[in-house]
C-alpha positions as CSV (number, residue, x, y, z in Angstrom):
1,M,40.9,9.2,13.7
2,K,38.8,11.9,11.1
3,I,36.8,13.2,14.2
4,A,39.9,13.5,16.4
5,H,41.5,15.2,13.7
6,N,38.9,17.7,12.5
7,I,38.3,18.6,16.5
8,L,41.8,19.3,17.0
9,A,41.8,21.8,13.7
10,G,38.8,23.6,15.0
11,L,40.0,24.0,18.4
12,F,43.5,25.0,16.9
13,G,41.8,27.7,14.7
14,S,38.9,28.7,17.6
15,L,42.3,29.1,20.2
16,C,44.0,31.6,17.3
17,S,40.8,33.4,16.9
18,A,40.4,33.7,20.2
19,I,43.9,35.0,20.7
20,I,43.6,37.3,18.2
21,G,40.6,38.8,19.3
22,L,41.9,39.2,22.7
23,I,44.8,40.7,21.4
24,A,43.1,43.5,19.7
25,I,40.9,44.6,22.2
26,P,42.8,46.9,24.4
27,Y,43.9,48.5,21.5
28,Y,40.5,48.8,20.0
29,L,40.1,50.6,23.7
30,R,43.6,52.5,23.3
31,Y,42.4,54.1,20.2
32,L,38.8,54.4,20.4
33,G,37.7,54.5,23.6
34,V,35.1,52.4,25.8
35,E,32.1,55.1,25.1
36,V,33.1,54.1,21.2
37,Y,34.0,50.6,21.5
38,G,30.4,50.7,22.8
39,L,29.5,51.1,18.8
40,V,31.3,47.7,18.3
41,G,29.4,46.3,20.8
42,F,26.4,47.2,19.4
43,F,27.3,45.9,16.0
44,I,28.0,42.2,17.5
45,T,24.5,41.9,18.5
46,I,23.3,43.4,15.7
47,Q,25.4,40.7,13.6
48,A,23.4,38.1,15.9
49,L,20.6,39.3,15.2
50,L,20.3,39.4,11.8
51,Q,21.1,35.7,11.7
52,L,17.1,35.5,12.1
53,L,17.4,36.5,8.2
54,D,19.5,33.4,7.6
55,L,15.9,31.2,7.9
56,G,17.7,28.4,8.6
57,M,19.1,27.8,5.3
58,A,22.9,27.6,6.8
59,P,22.4,24.7,9.0
60,T,19.8,23.0,6.5
61,I,23.0,22.8,3.9
62,N,25.3,21.7,6.6
63,R,22.6,18.4,7.1
64,E,22.2,18.1,3.5
65,A,26.1,18.2,2.9
66,A,26.7,15.8,6.0
67,R,23.8,13.7,4.2
68,L,24.9,13.6,0.9
69,S,29.3,13.4,2.2
70,A,28.1,10.2,4.2
71,S,26.2,8.6,0.8
72,G,29.4,9.6,-1.6
73,N,27.3,12.0,-3.4
74,M,28.5,15.2,-2.9
75,G,27.7,16.7,-6.4
76,Q,24.0,16.5,-5.5
77,L,24.6,20.0,-3.7
78,K,25.6,21.9,-6.5
79,D,22.2,23.5,-7.8
80,L,21.2,23.9,-3.6
81,L,24.1,26.1,-3.4
82,H,24.0,27.8,-6.6
83,T,20.1,28.6,-5.6
84,L,20.8,29.5,-1.8
85,T,23.9,31.8,-2.9
86,H,21.2,34.4,-5.2
87,V,19.1,33.9,-2.0
88,Y,21.4,34.9,0.5
89,W,23.2,37.9,-1.9
90,L,19.6,39.5,-2.3
91,M,19.4,39.6,1.5
92,G,22.8,41.1,1.6
93,G,21.3,44.1,-0.5
94,V,18.2,44.4,1.6
95,I,20.3,44.6,4.8
96,F,22.3,47.1,3.3
97,I,19.4,49.6,2.0
98,G,17.6,48.6,5.5
99,F,20.7,50.1,7.4
100,F,21.3,52.8,5.1
101,I,17.7,54.0,6.0
102,L,17.4,53.4,9.3
103,A,20.9,54.7,10.5
104,P,19.8,58.3,11.5
105,L,16.7,57.0,13.4
106,V,18.8,54.7,15.2
107,A,21.5,57.2,15.9
108,D,18.8,60.0,17.5
109,H,16.7,57.3,19.3
110,W,18.4,54.4,20.5
111,F,22.0,55.1,21.8
112,K,22.8,57.5,24.9
113,S,25.8,59.0,23.8
114,K,28.1,61.5,25.8
115,N,31.0,62.6,23.7
116,I,30.5,61.3,20.1
117,A,28.7,63.7,17.4
118,Q,25.6,62.1,16.1
119,I,27.0,62.5,12.2
120,E,30.0,59.7,13.2
121,V,26.9,57.8,14.9
122,I,24.8,57.8,11.6
123,H,28.3,57.2,9.5
124,A,29.1,54.0,11.9
125,V,25.8,52.5,11.7
126,M,25.7,53.0,8.0
127,L,29.0,51.4,7.5
128,M,28.1,48.0,9.5
129,G,25.4,47.6,7.2
130,V,28.2,47.6,4.1
131,V,30.5,45.0,6.6
132,F,27.0,42.9,6.8
133,A,26.1,43.0,3.6
134,T,29.8,42.0,2.3
135,R,29.9,39.1,5.1
136,W,26.4,37.6,4.7
137,P,27.4,34.4,2.3
138,V,30.3,33.5,4.4
139,G,27.8,31.1,7.0
140,L,26.2,29.3,3.5
141,Y,29.6,28.4,2.5
142,Q,31.1,27.6,6.0
143,G,27.9,25.3,6.4
144,V,29.1,23.0,3.2
145,L,32.5,22.7,4.5
146,I,31.1,21.4,8.2
147,G,28.7,19.4,6.6
148,S,31.2,17.3,4.4
149,Q,33.6,17.3,7.2
150,R,35.9,19.7,6.2
151,L,36.3,21.6,9.4
152,A,40.3,22.0,9.0
153,I,39.8,23.7,5.6
154,A,37.0,26.1,7.2
155,S,39.2,26.8,10.5
156,Y,42.2,27.8,8.4
157,I,40.2,30.3,6.4
158,S,38.3,31.5,9.4
159,V,41.5,32.2,11.4
160,S,43.1,33.9,8.3
161,A,40.2,36.4,8.2
162,T,40.1,36.9,11.6
163,A,43.4,38.2,11.7
164,I,43.4,40.3,9.0
165,S,39.9,41.7,10.7
166,N,41.3,42.4,13.9
167,L,45.3,43.1,12.9
168,G,44.4,44.9,10.0
169,A,41.7,47.1,12.1
170,V,44.5,47.7,14.7
171,L,47.0,49.0,12.2
172,V,44.2,51.2,10.3
173,L,43.1,53.0,13.8
174,A,47.5,53.1,14.6
175,C,48.8,54.3,11.2
176,I,45.9,56.0,9.2
177,S,42.9,57.3,11.6
178,P,41.9,56.1,15.2
179,T,37.8,56.7,14.3
180,I,35.3,54.3,14.3
181,K,35.1,55.0,10.2
182,A,38.4,53.9,9.7
183,F,37.3,50.5,11.7
184,F,34.4,49.6,10.1
185,V,35.5,50.5,6.5
186,W,38.0,48.0,7.1
187,Q,35.7,45.4,8.7
188,A,34.1,45.6,5.2
189,V,37.2,45.3,3.0
190,A,38.2,42.3,5.1
191,G,34.5,40.7,5.1
192,F,34.4,40.7,1.5
193,M,37.8,38.8,1.2
194,Y,36.7,36.7,3.8
195,V,33.5,35.5,1.8
196,I,36.0,35.3,-1.6
197,S,38.0,32.8,0.0
198,M,35.0,30.8,1.5
199,R,33.2,30.8,-1.7
200,W,36.4,29.1,-3.5
201,A,36.9,26.7,-0.7
202,A,33.2,25.9,-0.7
203,W,32.5,25.1,-4.8
204,R,36.0,23.5,-4.7
205,E,34.9,20.8,-2.7
206,L,31.7,20.2,-5.1
207,G,34.1,19.9,-7.7
208,G,33.4,23.2,-9.5
209,C,30.6,25.1,-10.2
210,K,30.0,24.4,-13.4
211,G,27.0,22.8,-14.4
212,S,25.2,24.4,-11.3
213,K,21.6,26.1,-11.9
214,F,19.4,27.6,-10.1
215,K,16.3,25.5,-9.1
216,I,13.0,26.8,-7.0
217,A,12.7,23.2,-6.5
218,E,15.3,23.0,-4.3
219,L,13.8,25.4,-2.4
220,K,10.3,23.6,-2.3
221,R,12.6,20.5,-1.2
222,I,14.1,22.0,2.1
223,W,12.0,24.8,3.1
224,R,10.3,22.8,6.0
225,Y,13.7,21.7,7.3
226,S,14.8,24.9,7.2
227,A,11.7,26.6,8.4
228,G,12.2,24.4,11.7
229,M,15.7,25.8,11.9
230,S,14.8,29.2,11.4
231,A,12.3,29.4,14.1
232,I,14.5,27.3,16.5
233,A,17.5,30.5,15.3
234,I,14.9,33.4,16.5
235,T,14.2,32.2,20.1
236,G,17.9,31.3,20.2
237,V,18.9,34.7,19.1
238,I,16.5,36.0,21.5
239,F,17.9,34.3,24.4
240,T,21.6,35.3,23.5
241,Q,20.6,39.0,22.6
242,L,17.8,39.7,24.2
243,D,19.9,41.2,27.3
244,K,22.4,42.9,25.2
245,I,19.5,44.7,23.3
246,I,17.8,45.8,26.7
247,L,21.3,47.2,28.5
248,S,21.9,49.0,24.8
249,T,18.6,51.3,25.6
250,L,18.9,51.4,29.5
251,L,22.6,52.0,29.8
252,S,24.9,54.9,28.2
253,L,27.2,53.8,25.8
254,E,30.0,53.5,28.2
255,E,28.5,51.1,30.7
256,F,27.3,49.1,27.7
257,G,30.6,49.3,26.6
258,G,31.9,47.5,29.5
259,Y,29.1,44.7,29.7
260,V,30.3,43.8,25.8
261,L,33.4,43.3,27.2
262,A,32.6,40.9,29.6
263,S,30.1,39.2,27.1
264,T,33.3,39.3,24.5
265,L,35.6,37.8,26.9
266,V,33.4,34.9,28.3
267,G,32.3,34.4,24.3
268,G,35.6,32.7,24.1
269,L,34.5,29.7,25.6
270,Y,32.0,29.4,22.6
271,L,35.5,29.1,20.6
272,V,35.8,25.9,22.4
273,V,31.8,24.4,21.9
274,S,31.4,25.3,18.6
275,P,33.7,23.6,16.5
276,V,33.1,20.4,18.4
277,F,29.2,21.0,17.7
278,N,30.4,21.6,13.9
279,I,31.8,18.3,13.9
280,I,29.3,16.2,16.4
281,Y,26.3,17.6,14.4
282,P,27.1,16.0,10.8
283,K,28.6,13.0,12.9
284,F,25.2,12.3,14.8
285,S,23.6,12.8,11.3
286,S,25.6,10.3,9.7
287,L,25.1,7.8,12.9
288,V,21.1,8.5,12.6
289,I,20.9,7.6,8.9
290,S,22.7,4.3,9.4
291,G,20.7,3.5,12.3
292,Q,24.1,3.0,14.9
293,T,22.2,3.6,18.3
294,E,25.1,2.1,20.2
295,K,27.8,4.2,18.8
296,I,25.2,7.5,19.4
297,V,25.2,6.8,22.9
298,E,29.1,6.3,23.3
299,L,29.7,9.4,21.1
300,Y,27.4,11.4,23.4
301,C,28.7,10.3,26.8
302,L,32.3,10.3,25.5
303,G,31.9,13.7,23.9
304,T,29.8,15.8,26.5
305,R,32.9,14.5,29.3
306,A,35.8,15.7,26.5
307,L,34.4,18.8,26.3
308,T,33.5,19.6,30.1
309,S,36.9,18.5,30.7
310,I,37.9,21.4,28.7
311,L,35.2,24.0,29.2
312,F,34.0,24.0,32.7
313,P,38.2,24.8,34.2
314,L,37.8,27.6,31.3
315,S,34.6,28.7,33.1
316,M,35.8,28.4,36.3
317,L,39.1,30.8,35.4
318,L,36.3,33.5,35.1
319,V,34.2,32.5,37.5
320,F,37.1,32.8,40.5
321,F,39.8,34.6,38.9
322,G,38.2,36.8,36.4
323,N,39.7,40.3,38.2
324,D,43.0,39.1,37.5
325,I,42.3,37.8,33.8
326,I,40.5,41.1,32.7
327,F,43.1,43.3,34.6
328,F,46.0,41.3,32.8
329,W,44.0,41.6,29.4
330,T,43.1,45.4,29.6
331,N,45.8,46.8,31.9
332,N,42.7,48.8,33.7
333,E,42.2,48.0,37.2
334,K,38.7,49.8,37.3
335,I,37.8,48.1,34.7
336,G,38.5,44.4,35.7
337,L,37.1,45.6,39.3
338,T,33.5,47.0,37.5
339,I,32.9,43.9,34.6
340,S,34.6,40.8,36.9
341,P,31.3,40.2,38.8
342,V,29.1,39.9,35.7
343,A,31.4,38.2,33.9
344,A,31.6,35.3,36.5
345,L,27.7,35.2,36.2
346,L,27.7,34.9,32.4
347,A,30.6,32.4,32.8
348,A,29.0,30.3,34.7
349,G,25.6,30.0,32.9
350,S,27.7,29.8,29.1
351,S,29.2,26.5,30.7
352,L,26.1,25.2,31.1
353,H,25.0,26.3,27.8
354,G,28.0,24.8,26.2
355,V,26.8,21.7,27.3
356,M,23.5,21.9,25.8
357,Y,24.7,21.9,22.6
358,F,25.2,18.0,22.5
359,P,21.3,17.1,23.2
360,Y,20.9,20.0,20.4
361,A,22.9,18.3,18.1
362,L,21.2,15.0,19.2
363,Q,17.7,16.6,18.5
364,L,18.8,18.2,15.0
365,A,20.6,15.0,13.9
366,Y,17.2,13.0,14.8
367,G,15.0,15.5,12.6
368,R,13.2,16.5,15.7
369,Q,14.2,20.2,15.3
370,K,10.1,20.8,17.0
371,I,12.1,19.9,20.1
372,P,14.5,22.8,20.4
373,L,11.6,25.2,19.2
374,L,9.4,24.1,22.2
375,I,12.2,24.1,24.2
376,N,13.0,27.7,23.6
377,A,9.6,28.9,23.5
378,A,9.0,27.6,26.7
379,L,12.1,29.0,28.5
380,M,11.5,32.2,26.2
381,L,8.0,32.6,28.7
382,F,10.4,32.5,31.9
383,Y,13.4,34.9,30.7
384,L,11.9,37.4,29.1
385,P,10.2,39.0,32.5
386,L,13.2,37.8,33.9
387,V,16.0,39.6,32.1
388,I,13.8,43.0,32.3
389,Y,13.7,42.9,36.0
390,F,16.8,42.0,36.6
391,V,18.3,44.6,34.2
392,N,16.4,47.1,35.5
393,N,17.1,46.6,39.1
394,K,20.1,45.3,39.1
395,G,21.9,47.3,35.7
396,I,25.0,45.1,34.1
397,L,24.8,42.8,37.0
398,G,21.5,41.6,36.0
399,G,22.3,40.6,32.8
400,G,24.4,38.0,34.2
401,M,21.8,36.9,36.9
402,A,19.4,36.1,34.9
403,W,21.4,34.7,31.9
404,L,22.7,32.2,34.6
405,A,19.1,31.4,35.9
406,L,18.0,30.6,32.6
407,E,20.6,28.4,31.7
408,V,20.3,26.4,35.0
409,A,16.6,25.7,34.2
410,Y,17.9,24.9,30.4
411,F,19.9,22.0,31.3
412,F,17.3,20.6,34.1
413,L,14.3,20.9,31.1
414,G,16.5,20.1,27.9
415,T,18.4,17.1,29.3
416,W,15.0,15.6,30.4
417,V,13.1,16.5,27.2
418,T,16.4,14.8,25.3
419,N,16.4,11.7,27.5
420,R,12.5,10.9,27.2
421,L,11.8,12.0,23.8
422,V,15.2,11.6,21.7
423,L,17.4,8.8,23.3
424,D,16.1,7.0,26.3
425,K,18.9,4.7,26.7
426,I,20.6,6.8,29.6
427,G,18.0,8.4,31.7
428,W,19.7,10.8,33.5
429,S,23.0,9.3,33.8
430,W,24.1,11.5,31.2
431,G,23.2,14.6,33.4
432,Y,24.9,13.4,36.6
433,E,28.1,11.5,35.3
434,E,29.3,14.0,32.4
435,V,27.9,17.1,33.6
436,A,26.9,17.3,37.3
437,K,29.8,15.4,39.1
438,P,32.5,17.3,37.0
439,L,30.9,20.5,37.5
440,L,31.1,20.0,41.1
441,I,34.6,18.5,41.0
442,S,35.6,22.0,39.2
443,I,34.1,24.0,42.0
444,A,35.1,22.5,44.6
445,I,38.8,22.1,43.5
446,T,39.1,25.3,42.3
447,A,37.6,27.2,45.4
448,V,40.3,25.2,47.4
449,G,43.0,26.6,45.1
450,K,42.0,29.8,45.1
451,E,42.4,30.1,48.8
452,L,45.8,28.3,48.8
453,I,46.8,31.3,46.1
454,D,45.3,34.2,48.6
455,W,47.3,32.9,51.3
456,F,50.5,32.8,49.4
457,E,50.0,36.6,48.6
458,A,52.3,36.0,45.8
459,P,53.3,38.9,43.3
460,F,50.4,39.6,40.3
461,Y,52.1,37.2,37.8
462,M,53.3,34.8,39.8
463,R,49.6,34.6,41.2
464,L,48.3,34.5,37.4
465,L,50.7,31.6,36.6
466,C,49.8,29.8,39.8
467,E,46.1,30.0,38.1
468,I,46.3,29.0,35.0
469,G,48.3,26.0,36.6
470,L,45.8,25.2,38.7
471,I,42.8,25.6,35.5
472,I,45.2,23.3,33.1
473,L,45.5,20.7,36.6
474,L,41.8,20.6,36.8
475,S,41.6,19.5,33.0
476,F,43.5,16.8,33.5
477,I,42.1,15.6,36.5
478,L,38.8,15.7,34.7
479,L,39.9,14.4,31.6
480,F,41.7,11.1,33.9
481,S,38.9,11.0,36.5
482,S,36.5,9.2,33.7
483,S,37.9,5.4,32.8
484,K,36.9,5.6,29.2
485,L,38.5,8.7,28.7
486,R,41.3,7.5,30.0
487,N,40.8,4.1,28.4
488,L,40.9,6.1,25.1
489,I,43.9,8.7,25.5
490,L,46.6,6.7,27.2
491,P,47.0,4.3,24.5
492,L,47.7,7.1,22.0
493,I,50.4,8.9,24.6
494,K,51.9,5.7,24.3
495,K,51.8,5.7,20.8
496,K,53.2,9.1,20.3
497,L,55.8,8.2,23.1
498,N,56.9,4.9,21.4
499,Y,56.9,7.0,17.8
500,I,59.3,9.7,19.2
């Protein structure tokens, strides 16, 4: 029941955050314009790249919290958290200084701006450094809460921070100053509030910071695992951000802003994936420690099927009906026609990438971080020339094509390696039963549904309701087509109905 509660809390938090973000973006476009929004897209990309400086410490403290929570010794985490806090704030200061110094160079040689003054770009880049510095330790405190199975608390704080950050920014742009400078100043204020809230919650979980000390020995104890996680993060960030880095240098800010809009919309899929990963990773870690292999297999298969029953229908919405969704979102037909093809490719690839979080969590739980590192290294040799070729020849569409090709390769390679070296009890049955079969069902039902919707030629909003209804129906079909999930869900529904 605790797992279910945490997953629901995480999904609720992710859904709220997604809705808030999607509501805010059309207002950003209204007050800032697509070209200036390209700077926001650059900010999002660099924010992901800066996770490399985390050096694997956030996932490490997540793992330590999960291990100590299972043994009931959370108090032992105090010295490690205290020590890493000093490291994080030091890095935050380095990030701020680095952005302040490099801002003129980035403004001169990176962006292709048509209508934005260079001094505005310089100030925007400097303010990005302030935002990154104020938010930097959030991942550390969040790792403590997630590892100790307090995802509900972490979700509530994150949703509140998202609301303050996005809705507050809209108010600032509407009522005070519709400039990129005002936008980033507000983001810095909201980021500081976010980190203070997370810090309070994390230390509260450990019984307060009293008695905690800075200990070099704690860094020595975790450095091997942390270094492995850092190496994985480096290759992972390259995969997820390489297309944006290349596109930001080859395209105008306006074109790049369009690609970022597509990526942002598709990124909503990870708001389903992330809370599930945040639950299964520490749970897998606890089961590995206790040696409960059968429960690991059961959670691995059931969890994947539950995820695909939500993730695949949502991705089909963007693959088959992306133009309608984007038009409804932005109220701009030109933007919808421009970015819906790339959104479809990104969504298809991201749905496969989301599924692979389960093998990844399993590899980490068994302490086999070399496996994802080697997988990423092998795929990098494939992806790097692929993305350069497609982006140079197809523009923003090429980024989506390269991403889809990468994730297809990742699915086959990652599944084979995991089932051979980590969990050899299930072989290829996981890939077929829990991934391929739901994917094929999703494509078939959505394709038929699209033909019927097109045939009726209904008004736009009626068409949109039919599309959403089709996706909800598909999700229920996938959930209840699994006998194990059906046997798990139906008794819960019956119990709730009897209670009512």
